[in-house]
N, C-alpha and C positions, 0 to 999 in steps of 0.2 A: 538399528536404533529406533526406538518408538517415537511416536508423534510428539509427546511431551518434550523429550530430549532434543529432537530436531528443532522444535519451535524455540525452546530455551537457548540453544546454541546459536541459532540464527539471530534471535533478538539481541543476545549479548554481544555478538560480533558487530551487528549493524548499529546498535546504540552506542557502542564504544568509539566509533569513528566520528571525528568532528563533522558537524553539519556542513555540507557543500552541495550547492545545486548541481544536479546531474550526476553526482558520484556518491553522495551520502545524505540523501534527503528522504522525505516520506515516500516518494515514488520509488526510489531505489530500495527502501525497506520492503515495500510490497512486492517488488520484483524478486528480491532475494528470497522472500518467504515462498512465493510461487515456485521459484526454481527448486527450493528445498523440498517442498511438499507435493508439488504438482508435476514436476519433471520438465518445466519449461526452461528456456534459456534467455529470459528477459533481461537479466543484468547485462550480459554481454551484448545483446542486441541494442540496448538503449543507453548504455553508459556513455556519458559525455555528450549526449544529444543536445544539451542546453547548459547554460551557466548562470542564468538568472530566472526569476519567477516569470517575467514577461517572455523570456526565451522558452521556458517550459510550455507556456500557453501557445506560443507560435508553433513549437514542435508538435504539439497535440493537433492543432488545426491543420498543419501541413500534411499530417498523416490521415486527415479526413475525419477526425473525431471532435465532437463538440464538448465532451466532458470526460472525466476519468471513468465514469460509469460506462460510457460507450466504449472507451478504450479497452477496459478489462473484460467487458462482455465479449468483444471481438477476439482479444488475445487468448482468453481462457475458454472460448467457444461455449459459453453458457449465458443464460439469462440471469440478471441480478435477482437475488432473493431479498426478502425483508431482513432487517437487522436482527430480529428476534430468532431467526433460524440459524444465525452464525454459531459455529462451534469453535472450540479452542484451536487457534492457529489460522482460522479463515481470514481472508482479506476483506476489508470493509472500506467504503468511502464515507468519510465524515464531513459534515459541514460545521465548521467551528464558528466561534463568535466573530471572527474577522470576516466571515462571509465566504471564505475560500473553501474549496474542496481539498481534503487531505486524504492520503492513503493511510489506513491503519490496520491493525491486527487484533483479532478477538482473543481476549484472555479469559473468557468465561462470562463474567458479569461486568467487565469493563473492556474498553477498547483503547489501544494505545497508538500513538503516532509519534513521529520524530519532527520536531520543529527546530528553528534556529536557537531556541532556548533550551533544547534537550527534549527528553521524554515528556509526553503530554498524555494524561489519562482522561477518558470521557465515558459518559453513560450512553445507554441505548438511544436516547432521544437525539443524539448527534449523528446517528447512522442513517445515511441515505440509501445504501445498498450493500449487500453482502455477496461474496463469491466463495463457494466451497472449494477448498484446496485439498487435493489428495483423495 
């Protein structure tokens, strides 16, 4: 299967699941895309590690990370790149209007994430860091 179809199938599957912290949130979306394109096993490794937003932040700190950028840099074994270098299907860290970091996926000229209200689309100015997958 080519990259486009893998990204499309992964996004469709993950966005169709009702939002649930630790099982079907933006972090899980990023982990699923990494597993599909980069060959990691992040979904199984971190599924159910938290059930609330404060729980997610505690789980990150417990593992020695201060941010999602730090976490994915370590897990993907790469330094973060600038958002403009992201290509279709790459994982990005977004800072949204609520001030929180969210994991998103590059779809070319826009970046999507999963929120409690469903899919959320954003421009390049929201991207803090990008990680190349595959």
